[in-house]
C-alpha positions as CSV (number, residue, x, y, z in Angstrom):
1,M,10.7,7.2,-10.2
2,G,13.3,4.6,-11.0
3,D,12.2,2.5,-8.0
4,P,11.2,-1.0,-9.2
5,L,8.4,-1.2,-6.6
6,F,6.9,2.1,-7.9
7,I,7.0,0.8,-11.4
8,L,5.3,-2.4,-10.3
9,I,2.6,-0.3,-8.7
10,I,2.1,1.7,-11.9
11,L,1.8,-1.6,-13.8
12,A,-0.7,-3.0,-11.3
13,C,-2.9,0.2,-11.6
14,V,-2.7,0.0,-15.4
15,A,-3.8,-3.6,-15.2
16,V,-6.8,-2.6,-13.1
17,V,-7.8,0.0,-15.6
18,V,-7.5,-2.4,-18.5
19,V,-9.6,-5.0,-16.8
20,L,-12.2,-2.4,-15.9
21,M,-12.3,-1.1,-19.4
22,L,-12.8,-4.6,-20.8
23,G,-15.6,-5.2,-18.3
24,L,-17.3,-1.9,-19.1
25,G,-16.9,-2.5,-22.8
26,G,-18.4,-5.9,-22.6
27,F,-21.3,-4.6,-20.4
28,A,-22.0,-1.8,-22.9
29,G,-21.9,-4.2,-25.8
30,G,-23.9,-6.9,-24.1
31,G,-24.4,-10.1,-26.0
32,A,-22.6,-13.4,-25.7
33,F,-19.2,-11.8,-24.6
34,N,-20.9,-10.1,-21.6
35,K,-22.7,-13.3,-20.6
36,R,-19.7,-15.4,-20.9
37,N,-17.1,-13.1,-19.3
38,S,-18.7,-10.6,-17.0
39,N,-18.2,-12.5,-13.7
40,K,-14.7,-13.5,-14.7
41,L,-13.7,-10.0,-15.5
42,M,-15.2,-8.7,-12.2
43,R,-13.3,-11.3,-10.2
44,L,-10.1,-10.5,-12.1
45,R,-10.6,-6.7,-11.4
46,I,-11.1,-7.3,-7.7
47,I,-7.9,-9.5,-7.5
48,A,-6.0,-6.9,-9.5
49,Q,-7.2,-4.1,-7.2
50,F,-6.3,-6.1,-4.1
51,V,-2.7,-6.6,-5.5
52,A,-2.4,-3.0,-6.4
53,V,-3.6,-1.8,-2.9
54,L,-1.2,-4.3,-1.2
55,L,1.7,-3.0,-3.3
56,I,0.8,0.6,-2.4
57,V,0.6,-0.2,1.3
58,L,4.0,-2.0,1.1
59,Y,5.5,1.0,-0.7
60,V,4.2,3.5,1.9
61,Y,5.4,1.2,4.7
62,L,8.9,0.9,3.2
63,R,9.2,4.6,2.5
64,N,8.2,5.5,6.1
65,S,10.5,2.9,7.6
66,G,13.5,4.1,5.6
67,G,13.6,1.1,3.2
C-alpha cells in the first residue's frame, strides 16, 4: 500500500467523489450556485474520472508487466 501510484489512484478517486458530491449538493440546493456551476462541475468530474481510470489502467499494466 506504500506504492506512490496506488496512493495517487486513491487521491484521484477521492477527487472524483468530492466533485460528484459538490455537483449533487448544488443540484439538490438549486438556485444561483447550480445555474452558475453545474456544467463546470460536470466537466471537472468527467476529467477527474478520466484521469482516475487512466491511472488505474497504468497501475494494472505495470503490475502485470512486473514493474
